[in-house]
C-alpha positions as CSV (number, residue, x, y, z in Angstrom):
1,M,16.2,231.5,6.8
2,F,16.3,232.6,3.2
3,S,20.0,231.5,2.9
4,G,19.1,228.0,4.3
5,I,16.4,227.5,1.6
6,W,18.9,228.6,-1.0
7,Y,21.3,226.0,0.3
8,L,18.8,223.1,0.0
9,I,17.9,224.2,-3.5
10,K,21.5,224.6,-4.6
11,M,22.4,221.1,-3.1
12,A,19.5,219.5,-5.0
13,S,20.9,220.6,-8.3
14,W,24.1,218.3,-8.3
15,T,25.3,215.1,-6.6
16,F,28.5,214.3,-5.0
17,L,29.0,210.8,-6.6
18,T,29.0,210.3,-10.4
19,H,26.3,208.2,-12.0
20,H,28.8,205.4,-12.4
21,A,29.5,205.3,-8.7
22,R,25.8,205.5,-7.9
23,V,25.1,202.6,-10.1
24,L,28.0,200.7,-8.5
25,L,26.4,201.3,-5.2
26,C,22.9,199.9,-6.4
27,V,24.6,196.8,-7.7
28,A,26.6,196.4,-4.5
29,H,23.2,196.6,-2.6
30,D,21.4,194.3,-5.0
31,P,23.4,192.4,-7.6
32,G,20.1,191.2,-9.2
33,M,18.6,194.7,-9.5
34,R,17.0,195.4,-12.9
35,L,18.1,198.3,-15.1
36,R,14.7,199.8,-14.8
37,D,14.8,199.7,-11.0
38,I,18.4,201.2,-11.0
39,A,17.3,204.0,-13.4
40,A,14.1,204.6,-11.1
41,S,16.1,204.8,-7.9
42,L,18.7,207.2,-9.6
43,N,16.2,209.2,-11.4
44,I,17.9,208.5,-14.7
45,A,16.8,207.1,-17.9
46,E,16.7,203.4,-18.4
47,R,18.9,203.8,-21.5
48,S,21.4,205.9,-19.3
49,A,21.6,203.0,-16.7
50,F,22.1,200.5,-19.6
51,G,25.0,202.7,-20.9
52,I,26.6,203.0,-17.4
53,I,26.4,199.3,-16.7
54,T,27.9,198.7,-20.3
55,D,30.8,201.1,-19.4
56,L,31.5,199.3,-16.2
57,I,31.4,195.8,-17.7
58,E,33.7,197.0,-20.8
59,A,36.1,198.5,-18.2
60,G,36.1,195.1,-16.2
61,Y,34.6,196.4,-13.0
62,V,31.3,194.6,-13.3
63,V,30.9,191.1,-14.7
64,K,27.4,190.4,-16.0
65,E,25.9,186.8,-15.6
66,K,22.7,185.8,-17.3
67,N,20.4,184.1,-14.9
68,G,17.2,183.0,-17.0
69,R,15.7,186.3,-18.2
70,R,17.5,188.3,-15.6
71,N,20.9,189.7,-15.2
72,R,23.0,189.3,-12.1
73,Y,26.0,191.7,-11.7
74,H,29.2,191.0,-9.9
75,I,31.6,193.8,-9.0
76,Q,35.2,193.2,-9.4
77,A,36.0,194.6,-6.0
78,H,39.8,193.8,-6.2
79,L,40.2,196.2,-9.1
80,P,41.8,199.6,-8.6
81,L,39.9,202.8,-9.1
82,P,40.6,204.4,-12.4
83,E,41.9,207.6,-10.4
84,P,45.4,208.7,-9.9
85,D,46.2,208.4,-6.2
86,V,49.1,208.1,-4.0
87,R,48.1,204.8,-2.7
88,E,46.0,202.6,-5.1
89,R,42.6,202.1,-3.8
90,T,40.3,199.3,-5.0
91,I,36.6,199.5,-5.9
92,G,35.8,197.1,-2.9
93,E,37.5,199.6,-0.4
94,I,35.5,202.5,-1.7
95,L,32.3,200.6,-1.8
96,A,32.8,199.4,1.8
97,L,33.4,203.0,2.9
98,L,30.2,204.2,1.1
99,T,28.1,201.4,2.3
100,G,29.4,201.1,5.8
101,T,30.3,197.5,5.3
102,D,33.6,195.5,5.5
103,A,35.8,195.6,2.3
104,P,35.8,192.3,0.6
105,A,38.6,189.9,1.0
106,T,41.0,190.1,-2.1
């Protein structure tokens, strides 16, 4: 039993996906999600969420659309991951895998 508790504590100290991937998942789930809500759902600072969204926008993976006082984010699902791979995978394919949905048409 002790080793089981250690396992749970150990697992809670890190996450499998990066914050960038987790922010992308939030945007995929709700493109109109506010930075404040993204930060709260991921347990990160709002400033960190802003920095991550900015990184994703500057890299071209997300496009920000101003909608009144709110922002709406559009994932560029057709773009390849910035990871070396034998077969080039797109952001949309990975998000579909993680969300259990169909990959968007390219």
